[in-house]
C-alpha positions as CSV (number, residue, x, y, z in Angstrom):
1,M,2.3,7.1,-41.4
2,T,-0.3,9.3,-39.0
3,V,-0.8,12.8,-40.3
4,L,0.9,13.9,-37.0
5,E,4.1,11.7,-37.7
6,Y,3.9,13.2,-41.5
7,L,3.8,16.8,-40.1
8,S,6.8,16.7,-37.7
9,Q,8.9,15.2,-40.3
10,A,9.9,19.5,-41.1
11,Y,11.5,19.8,-37.4
12,R,13.1,16.8,-37.5
13,L,15.2,17.5,-40.8
14,D,15.3,21.0,-39.9
15,D,17.5,20.5,-36.8
16,R,19.4,17.6,-38.6
17,I,19.9,20.3,-41.3
18,N,21.2,22.7,-38.2
19,S,23.2,19.7,-37.1
20,Y,24.9,19.7,-40.2
21,I,25.7,23.8,-40.3
22,A,27.4,23.3,-36.9
23,E,29.8,20.4,-38.4
24,A,30.3,22.3,-41.2
25,S,31.2,25.4,-39.1
26,H,33.9,23.0,-37.2
27,L,35.3,22.3,-40.2
28,R,35.9,25.6,-41.4
29,K,37.9,26.5,-38.1
30,L,40.0,23.4,-38.8
31,A,40.4,24.4,-42.0
32,C,41.7,27.8,-41.4
33,S,44.1,26.7,-38.4
34,V,47.7,26.3,-39.1
35,G,49.2,23.8,-38.0
36,S,53.4,23.9,-36.3
37,P,55.6,23.0,-38.6
38,G,58.1,20.4,-38.8
39,Y,61.6,21.0,-39.2
40,E,63.2,17.5,-38.8
41,E,63.3,15.2,-42.2
42,K,61.0,12.4,-41.9
43,H,60.1,10.3,-45.1
44,D,57.4,7.5,-44.7
45,P,55.8,6.2,-48.0
46,N,52.1,5.2,-46.1
47,H,52.2,8.6,-44.4
48,P,49.9,11.3,-46.8
49,T,52.1,13.7,-48.2
50,E,49.4,16.4,-48.5
51,A,48.6,19.3,-45.9
52,P,46.3,18.3,-43.4
53,F,43.8,21.2,-44.5
54,V,43.5,19.9,-47.7
55,R,41.3,16.6,-46.2
56,T,39.2,19.0,-43.8
57,L,38.4,21.5,-46.8
58,E,37.2,18.2,-48.9
59,K,35.5,17.0,-45.9
60,L,33.8,20.7,-45.3
61,W,32.7,20.1,-49.0
62,Q,31.0,17.0,-48.8
63,M,29.5,18.4,-45.6
64,E,28.3,21.5,-47.8
65,E,26.5,19.4,-50.7
66,K,25.2,17.2,-48.2
67,I,23.4,20.4,-46.2
68,N,22.4,21.7,-49.6
69,S,20.6,18.3,-50.4
70,E,18.8,18.5,-47.1
71,I,18.2,22.0,-47.7
72,D,16.3,20.9,-51.0
73,R,14.5,18.1,-49.5
74,L,13.5,20.3,-46.3
75,V,11.6,23.1,-49.3
76,D,9.9,20.2,-50.9
77,L,8.8,18.9,-47.9
78,K,7.4,22.2,-46.5
79,E,6.1,22.9,-50.1
80,Q,4.0,20.0,-50.0
81,M,3.2,20.2,-46.8
82,R,1.7,23.8,-47.0
83,K,-0.5,22.5,-49.5
84,V,-1.8,19.8,-47.3
85,I,-2.5,22.7,-44.8
86,E,-4.6,24.7,-47.2
87,T,-7.1,21.7,-47.5
88,V,-8.3,22.8,-43.5
89,P,-11.4,24.7,-43.9
90,D,-11.2,26.9,-40.6
91,P,-8.8,29.4,-41.1
92,D,-7.5,29.1,-37.0
93,E,-6.9,25.6,-37.3
94,R,-5.0,26.5,-40.7
95,M,-2.9,28.9,-39.2
96,V,-2.0,26.6,-35.9
97,L,-1.1,24.4,-38.3
98,Y,1.4,26.5,-40.4
99,C,3.1,28.4,-37.2
100,R,3.8,24.9,-35.7
101,Y,4.7,22.4,-38.8
102,I,6.1,25.2,-41.4
103,R,7.9,28.0,-38.9
104,N,8.2,25.5,-35.9
105,M,6.7,27.9,-33.5
106,S,6.0,27.1,-29.5
107,W,2.5,26.5,-28.7
108,N,3.2,29.2,-26.4
109,R,4.1,31.8,-29.1
110,I,1.7,30.4,-30.9
111,G,-1.0,31.3,-28.7
112,N,0.5,34.9,-28.1
113,D,0.4,35.0,-32.0
114,L,-3.3,34.2,-32.5
115,K,-4.5,35.7,-29.4
116,A,-5.8,32.5,-27.9
117,E,-5.4,30.7,-24.8
118,R,-2.9,27.3,-24.5
119,T,-6.4,25.3,-24.5
120,T,-8.2,26.9,-27.6
121,V,-4.4,26.4,-29.6
122,Y,-4.7,23.1,-28.6
123,R,-8.1,22.5,-29.3
124,W,-7.7,24.0,-33.2
125,H,-4.7,21.9,-33.6
126,K,-6.5,18.8,-32.8
127,S,-9.3,19.5,-34.8
128,A,-7.3,20.3,-37.8
129,L,-5.4,17.3,-37.7
130,A,-8.6,15.4,-38.1
131,H,-9.0,17.3,-41.2
132,I,-5.7,16.9,-42.7
133,K,-5.9,14.0,-45.8
134,L,-2.3,12.7,-46.3
135,P,-1.0,13.0,-50.0
136,E,-1.1,10.1,-51.8
137,N,3.2,10.2,-52.3
138,P,4.4,11.7,-49.6
139,I,7.4,12.8,-49.2
140,L,9.5,10.8,-46.4
141,I,12.4,11.6,-44.8
C-alpha cells in the first residue's frame, strides 16, 4: 500500500458512511409511511402476518448499527492518520495533509485557507508525501 492509498482511505470511508446515512433516511421515510388497509379477509400461511413497517424498522436498525460501526472505524483511522501526519517536519506540508485527508477539503479551498497558489499547495503535498512513513500496522478499510 502506498502512502497516498493509505491517506485516501478516510475519504472513501466517509463517502460510504454518507451513502449509508442516505439509505437509513430512506428507510425512516418508509417506516413512517402508512399503507392502505385491506378490508377483504385473506389468509395465506406463507405470508408474514406482521406489518410491513416492522421489517423496515428492523432493516433501519441494522443499517444504523452498520453506520455506527463504520463511524468507529473512521474515527480510529483518522486518529492514526493524525499521528502519521504529525511526523511531517514542515508545518505547511502538515497543514496540506491535514486539510486534504482529515478534513476532506478541495485543493482550491486548501489554497484559499493557506493563502497559497495551487502549484505551491501541490508542491507542499508532494514533499509531504515523501516525508510520510506508513505505520507498522495501518488500519485498512
